[in-house]
C-alpha positions as CSV (number, residue, x, y, z in Angstrom):
1,M,0.0,0.0,0.0
2,K,1.4,3.3,-1.0
3,K,0.4,6.1,1.2
4,S,2.1,9.5,1.6
5,I,3.1,10.7,5.0
6,I,0.9,13.4,6.5
7,T,1.1,17.1,5.6
8,L,1.3,19.3,8.6
9,L,1.9,23.0,9.0
10,I,3.1,24.8,12.1
11,A,1.6,28.2,12.8
12,A,4.5,29.8,14.6
13,S,8.2,29.2,14.7
14,F,9.7,29.9,18.2
15,V,13.1,31.6,18.3
16,S,15.9,30.2,20.5
17,L,16.0,31.4,24.1
18,T,18.9,32.2,26.3
19,A,19.2,31.5,30.0
20,C,18.0,35.0,30.9
21,E,14.9,36.9,29.9
22,S,16.5,38.4,26.8
23,K,15.1,40.0,23.8
24,E,14.8,36.6,22.2
25,A,12.9,35.2,25.1
26,K,10.4,38.1,25.0
27,E,10.0,37.6,21.2
28,A,9.3,33.9,21.9
29,V,6.5,34.8,24.3
30,Q,5.0,37.2,21.8
31,A,5.1,34.5,19.2
32,A,3.4,32.1,21.5
33,S,0.8,34.7,22.4
34,A,0.0,35.2,18.7
35,V,-1.2,31.6,18.5
36,G,-3.3,31.8,21.6
37,S,-0.8,30.5,24.2
38,S,-0.2,32.1,27.6
39,V,3.3,30.7,28.0
40,T,5.7,32.7,30.2
41,A,9.3,33.4,29.3
42,S,10.6,30.8,31.7
43,E,8.1,28.2,30.4
44,A,9.1,29.0,26.8
45,M,12.8,28.6,27.7
46,A,12.2,25.3,29.6
47,S,10.4,23.8,26.6
48,E,12.9,24.9,24.0
49,T,14.4,22.4,21.7
50,P,18.1,23.4,21.4
51,E,19.4,24.0,17.9
52,M,21.9,21.4,16.8
53,A,25.2,22.1,15.0
54,P,25.2,21.0,11.4
55,E,27.8,18.3,12.0
56,D,25.5,16.7,14.6
57,L,22.4,16.5,12.5
58,G,23.6,13.5,10.5
59,Y,21.6,14.0,7.3
60,G,22.3,15.0,3.8
61,D,22.8,13.7,0.3
62,P,25.0,10.6,0.1
63,E,28.2,11.0,-1.8
64,K,28.3,9.5,-5.3
65,T,30.9,6.9,-4.3
66,G,28.8,3.8,-4.9
67,Q,25.6,5.2,-3.4
68,Q,22.4,5.8,-5.2
69,L,19.7,8.4,-4.7
70,D,17.2,5.5,-4.1
71,E,18.1,1.9,-3.4
72,K,16.1,-1.2,-2.4
73,F,17.9,-4.0,-0.5
74,N,17.3,-7.8,-0.3
75,N,15.9,-7.7,3.2
76,G,12.8,-5.7,2.6
77,W,14.4,-2.3,3.4
78,E,14.8,0.6,1.0
79,F,16.6,4.0,1.4
80,H,15.6,7.3,-0.2
81,S,18.2,10.0,0.1
82,A,17.6,13.8,0.2
83,G,18.1,13.7,-3.6
84,S,15.4,11.0,-4.1
85,R,13.9,10.7,-7.6
86,D,11.5,7.9,-6.6
87,P,7.9,9.3,-7.3
88,E,6.5,7.3,-4.4
89,A,9.1,8.7,-1.9
90,Y,9.9,12.2,-3.3
91,D,7.2,14.2,-1.5
92,A,7.8,12.5,1.9
93,V,11.6,13.1,1.6
94,Q,11.0,16.8,0.8
95,K,8.9,17.1,4.0
96,F,10.8,14.8,6.4
97,G,14.3,14.3,5.0
98,P,16.1,11.1,4.0
99,T,13.9,8.1,4.7
100,W,14.2,4.4,5.4
101,I,11.3,2.1,4.5
102,Y,10.6,-1.5,5.4
103,N,8.0,-3.6,3.6
104,G,6.9,-6.9,5.1
105,K,4.0,-9.1,6.4
106,N,2.8,-9.8,9.9
107,D,2.1,-13.3,11.2
108,S,-1.4,-13.2,9.7
109,G,-0.1,-12.4,6.2
110,E,-1.1,-8.8,6.2
111,T,1.3,-6.5,4.5
112,F,2.7,-3.6,6.5
113,R,5.2,-0.8,6.0
114,L,7.4,0.9,8.6
115,I,8.8,4.3,7.7
116,Y,11.6,6.1,9.6
117,S,12.9,9.5,8.4
118,C,16.0,11.3,9.4
119,G,14.6,14.8,9.6
120,G,15.8,18.0,7.9
121,G,12.9,18.3,5.5
122,S,10.6,21.3,5.3
123,L,8.5,20.0,8.2
124,G,10.8,17.9,10.4
125,S,11.0,14.1,10.8
126,G,8.4,11.3,10.7
127,F,7.8,7.8,11.8
128,G,4.9,5.6,10.8
129,I,3.6,2.0,10.8
130,Y,1.0,1.3,8.1
131,S,-1.2,-1.7,7.2
132,P,-4.4,-2.1,5.3
133,G,-5.6,-4.0,8.4
134,F,-5.4,-0.9,10.4
135,E,-8.2,0.6,8.4
136,T,-10.5,-2.3,9.3
137,R,-9.5,-2.3,13.0
138,Y,-9.5,1.4,13.9
139,S,-11.9,4.2,13.5
140,K,-9.1,6.6,12.6
141,E,-7.2,6.6,9.3
142,H,-3.7,7.1,10.7
143,P,-3.4,5.5,14.1
144,Y,0.4,5.0,14.1
145,E,1.7,8.2,12.4
146,F,4.0,10.6,14.2
147,V,5.8,13.8,13.4
148,I,8.4,15.9,15.2
149,T,8.7,19.3,13.6
150,N,11.9,21.2,13.0
151,N,10.8,23.3,16.1
152,G,10.7,20.2,18.3
153,D,6.8,20.1,18.4
154,Y,5.2,16.6,18.6
155,L,2.2,16.3,16.3
156,R,-0.2,13.4,15.6
157,R,-3.1,13.6,13.2
158,N,-6.7,12.2,13.8
159,Y,-5.9,10.1,16.8
160,V,-6.3,10.6,20.5
161,T,-3.4,8.9,22.3
162,K,-4.9,9.4,25.7
163,P,-8.0,11.3,26.7
164,E,-7.2,14.8,27.9
165,K,-9.4,17.2,29.8
166,H,-8.0,20.2,27.8
167,P,-6.4,18.8,24.6
168,T,-4.2,21.1,22.7
169,F,-4.5,21.6,18.9
170,D,-2.6,23.6,16.3
171,Q,-4.5,26.1,14.1
172,L,-5.3,23.3,11.6
173,G,-6.9,21.1,14.2
174,N,-4.0,18.7,14.5
175,R,-3.6,17.4,18.0
176,I,-0.3,18.2,19.7
177,S,0.5,15.1,21.6
178,N,2.9,12.6,23.0
179,T,4.7,10.1,20.7
180,T,3.7,6.6,21.9
181,T,1.7,4.0,20.1
182,A,-0.8,3.5,22.9
183,G,-4.5,4.3,22.1
184,F,-7.7,4.9,24.0
185,K,-11.4,5.5,23.1
186,R,-13.7,7.8,25.1
187,Y,-17.5,7.5,25.5
188,A,-19.6,10.3,26.9
189,D,-23.3,10.8,27.4
190,I,-25.4,13.4,25.6
191,N,-24.6,15.9,28.3
192,Y,-20.9,15.3,27.8
193,N,-20.4,13.4,31.1
194,L,-17.8,10.7,30.9
195,I,-19.2,7.2,30.6
196,A,-15.9,5.3,30.2
197,D,-12.4,5.5,28.7
198,V,-11.5,2.1,27.2
199,S,-8.3,0.8,25.7
200,V,-8.5,0.0,22.0
201,G,-5.1,-1.8,22.4
202,G,-2.1,-0.7,20.4
203,I,1.3,-1.6,19.4
204,T,3.8,-2.8,22.0
205,D,7.5,-3.0,21.6
206,D,8.5,-6.6,22.3
207,N,11.9,-5.6,23.7
208,T,10.5,-3.3,26.3
209,G,7.0,-4.6,26.9
210,T,5.7,-1.0,26.5
211,A,4.4,1.2,23.7
212,I,6.9,2.2,21.1
213,T,8.3,5.7,21.8
214,Y,9.4,7.9,18.9
215,T,12.0,10.6,19.6
216,D,13.8,13.1,17.4
217,P,16.0,11.0,15.1
218,R,18.6,13.8,14.9
219,R,19.6,13.0,18.4
220,L,21.5,9.9,17.2
221,V,21.2,8.2,20.6
222,D,22.2,4.6,21.1
223,G,19.2,2.4,22.1
224,E,16.6,4.6,20.3
225,L,14.9,3.6,17.1
226,G,17.5,4.7,14.6
227,N,20.1,2.6,16.4
228,R,17.9,-0.4,17.0
229,L,16.6,-0.6,13.5
230,A,20.2,-0.3,12.1
231,I,21.8,-3.2,14.0
232,Q,19.2,-5.2,15.9
233,G,15.9,-4.9,14.0
234,M,12.8,-5.0,16.1
235,S,9.6,-7.0,16.8
236,F,6.3,-5.6,18.0
237,T,2.9,-6.9,18.8
238,E,-0.5,-5.3,18.0
239,N,-3.3,-6.2,20.5
240,V,-6.6,-4.6,19.4
241,T,-9.9,-4.9,21.1
242,D,-13.1,-4.8,19.0
243,W,-15.6,-2.3,20.4
244,S,-17.9,-2.3,17.4
245,H,-20.9,-3.6,19.4
246,H,-20.5,-0.8,21.9
247,D,-20.2,1.7,19.0
248,A,-23.4,0.4,17.5
249,V,-25.3,0.7,20.8
250,Y,-23.8,4.1,21.5
251,G,-24.9,5.3,18.1
252,S,-28.4,4.2,18.8
253,Y,-28.3,5.9,22.2
254,V,-27.3,9.2,20.7
255,K,-30.3,9.1,18.5
256,D,-32.7,7.8,21.1
257,P,-31.3,8.2,24.6
258,N,-34.4,7.1,26.5
259,T,-34.7,3.8,24.8
260,Y,-31.0,2.8,24.8
261,R,-29.5,4.4,27.9
262,D,-29.9,1.3,30.1
263,E,-28.5,-1.0,27.5
264,L,-25.5,1.3,26.9
265,M,-24.8,1.7,30.6
266,A,-24.9,-2.1,31.1
267,L,-22.2,-2.5,28.5
268,F,-19.8,-0.2,30.4
269,Q,-20.0,-2.0,33.8
270,E,-16.6,-3.1,34.8
271,D,-17.4,-6.8,34.4
272,A,-18.9,-6.2,31.0
273,I,-15.8,-4.2,29.8
274,N,-13.4,-6.9,31.1
275,K,-15.5,-9.6,29.3
276,N,-15.4,-7.7,26.0
277,I,-11.6,-7.3,26.3
278,L,-11.2,-11.0,27.1
279,E,-13.4,-12.2,24.2
280,N,-12.7,-9.6,21.5
281,T,-9.1,-8.8,21.7
282,H,-7.0,-9.9,18.7
283,T,-3.3,-10.2,18.4
284,Y,-1.0,-9.6,15.4
285,R,2.8,-10.0,15.5
286,Y,5.3,-8.1,13.4
287,S,9.0,-8.5,12.8
288,V,11.4,-6.1,11.2
289,P,15.0,-7.2,10.4
290,A,18.1,-5.1,11.1
291,V,19.0,-2.8,8.2
292,I,22.5,-4.3,8.2
293,S,21.2,-7.8,7.5
294,D,21.9,-6.8,3.9
295,P,25.5,-5.5,4.0
296,A,24.8,-3.4,0.9
297,S,23.0,-0.9,3.1
298,E,26.0,-0.1,5.3
299,K,27.5,2.3,2.8
300,Y,24.8,4.8,3.6
301,F,25.3,5.2,7.4
302,R,27.8,4.9,10.1
303,N,28.2,4.4,13.9
304,G,25.3,2.0,14.1
305,N,22.6,4.5,13.4
306,I,20.6,4.7,10.1
307,C,20.3,8.5,10.5
308,D,24.0,9.0,11.0
309,L,24.3,9.2,7.2
310,V,27.4,9.1,5.1
311,Y,27.4,12.2,3.0
C-alpha cells in the first residue's frame, strides 16, 4: 500500500531562548501569544528544543561513491536520500528528510510498512507504521503516524493517544500530543459526562513490553529507534480490542437516549468491559530485520545509526 506521510503546517516558529529573559525570550513569548498560548518566558525557555550544530544533524545527500539516490535491498528495506527521484518517496523526503522504509508481512499475512525518516525536510521528521488491516480495526485513518517538527513540536493527526481534559491543537486542528503507540477510546453521554475510557489496544515493543516511543532521530542516541533498526531490528505486537458492538449501541443511544440508555450503561459496567476485552481482543505480530542484515546498506550510514548518514 502506497500512502504518503501526512502534511502538517506549524503556525508559529519559536526563536531560540537564552538562560535569561533576553530580547529573544520576549519575542518567543510574543510568538506564543500570537497563536493563543499564555506561555511565560521561563516556560518557553524550559520547553525549548536546542538548535543542533550542522555536524550533529547526520543527514544530507550521500556521496556519489557507490551510493544511489534511491536503493532497495534484499531484506525488505529501502533507502531514499535527500536527492530522491522515486515518485513514491519524493514528497515524503522533501517534507521529512532522507527516509528508510521496510515492507513486510505480519504473522497473519497482512502487508505492512514501517517508515523512519532522518529529519531535515521542510516539516521535520516522521515515523509511521501502516497496514491495510489498520483501516478495518481502527476508526481513525492514521493510528500510528508521528511527526516531530523542526521546532521540536510533537504532532499526531486524527488520533487521541490518551483522553485529555483540555487537549491542545494547532491552528489546523492537528492534536499536539505525545509520541507513543498507545491508544484509548472515550465515550460520553449526551450531556458530555464521561461514561468510560476504554483501551483499543495498540502496538507494544516486544523488547521493552511497553508502547513504542518515537523521539527526534537527529539526536543519534544509542538504544533509540534509529540505532535499534540499524543493528538489531525490532519486533512488536499489536493487540486490538473490538468495540464495534459498543459503538453500535452508542450510536443508537445518541439518536434515542431514553430507549438505549440502560443497554448502553450495562455494556460499560466493569465486568462487561473486562469480558469484552477477554473475548474480543485480537493479536498480530510483526518482525522487522536489522537494516545491516543486507550488508549493501552499510555504505549509507555509520556508527550503528541509520540516521548518521554518510554524505
